[in-house]
Phi, psi and omega in degrees: 000134183293132180278159178109173183291154181293326180235149180280345174082000184300313181297317179299318180297319180295317180297315180298317181298314180296322180295316180295320178297320179295316179298320180297320180292336176284330184269339183169180180298152182299324179236148179277347175080359186299313181295316178301314180298319180297315181295314181298315181293325179293319183286320187264340178049235183260016179300134181248169183304323182289350182269359180295148185281349174218167179288133180231157175227123184233118182274142170222179177224127182270114184281346176279320179271345184056050177204155179295146171240116183255121178267120184232136177303323182298324181294330181293338180282348182260329182204134183295334182289353175267353187269076182280162174291140179297328180298317179295320180294316182294319178297320182291312186287349177257001184280070181292128180307140183078341179262314184225152183287152173299155185239132177248137170200167177225154180237127179245150180251006180082002181234033180067012174265122184231134174244120178262144182229138175232088198246151170229181182310127179295345181295342178293336179248332184220071179297332170243102187280008184303316183294327178295319179297316179297317180296321180295318177295318179299321178299317181293324177295318179298327180274009177063036174298123184298343178298337187244007179294137006255032181292142176263155186308323184263011180275067181295340177297340179271351180278156170229110187243124173245114183250113182253113180283162179261008177100149179221155180292147177301135183294127175226145179280078184282327186227162169213174187295327180294327177288308186294334181298338183262357186279144169251195185298325181295312181295318180298325182271325192240358176300156182311125181094357180049067191305317183297317178295318181296320180297312180298315184294312183290318183293324179299312181292317182293323181294324178294314180297319180296315180300311181298320180295319178298314183297309185292327178287325177295326181266008180054041180231042183304327184288351180269358181232119181236117178247123178238120184212139174260117183242030180238026181287151179215157177059224182293340178301325183270359181285154179265354187220017176267098186253034177290157180302318181297317182290322179294321177294323178295321178295325175297317178299318180297319178296320180293322178289328180298325178300328184273353181283155181294146177297135185235163180208153180290130172279115186292343178278319184258339184080002181266150177275126184229150176299144178273123179304127180058028181274353181079196181256168176300321180298316180295322180295317179295320179295321179297322179289318182292335180274000000 
């Protein structure tokens, strides 16, 4: 008779682990964020937004005001109270709900002007921040910023936009209307795959790409907009917090293979992303832009 336990226990362990993670998300964020905060503050120290070597735009969301808060290098040139520490901004924009706690900080300018912030991950409003970057440049053009003279606000043909996605799970027909018609708040929030969260996250990113594609194609300036995204991730590849050595190495491999994939663009009739005939690869497109 074979020695050892009747079952290896792997399935049981997985179920228990998932259950504990679920219970934890009901009681508070999955992580307390202490280690992340320590590392970010140690690396960035007192560096402020105005100290970046190039102009940046970083989205967050203020849960007290219920509106996006956009940190822009350009704004720091107008008022010191906009010049927040980069550590506070990075902690805020990574504070994904259920994963990390919301972040509070304030910025003072030494003249009794104070801006208070109660922030979470900017991805809840701008999962694809490309449109925010375009809008920020458009604002500067409208304000006659000499950096962009003589471009006019709607001259998108003069823009050069490279949008790099962080990956999306492979499309699977997980749900249909007959299933969703019976759902209440519990099913929408907690059904396998967390459908409500997935819908908001995916639709936010796709709408930005669709909008940009419509604009550049309408203006016959398709070559000025490059979107590169891997939408065939599966398992831990699609997770936002599996940082094992094996998974990170796998993501590097996926990125290298993505370079060899054909250049793609949104089909405005179907809304689907399709390879561009004779468009070459993503790698070739990036080299063409850099040259």
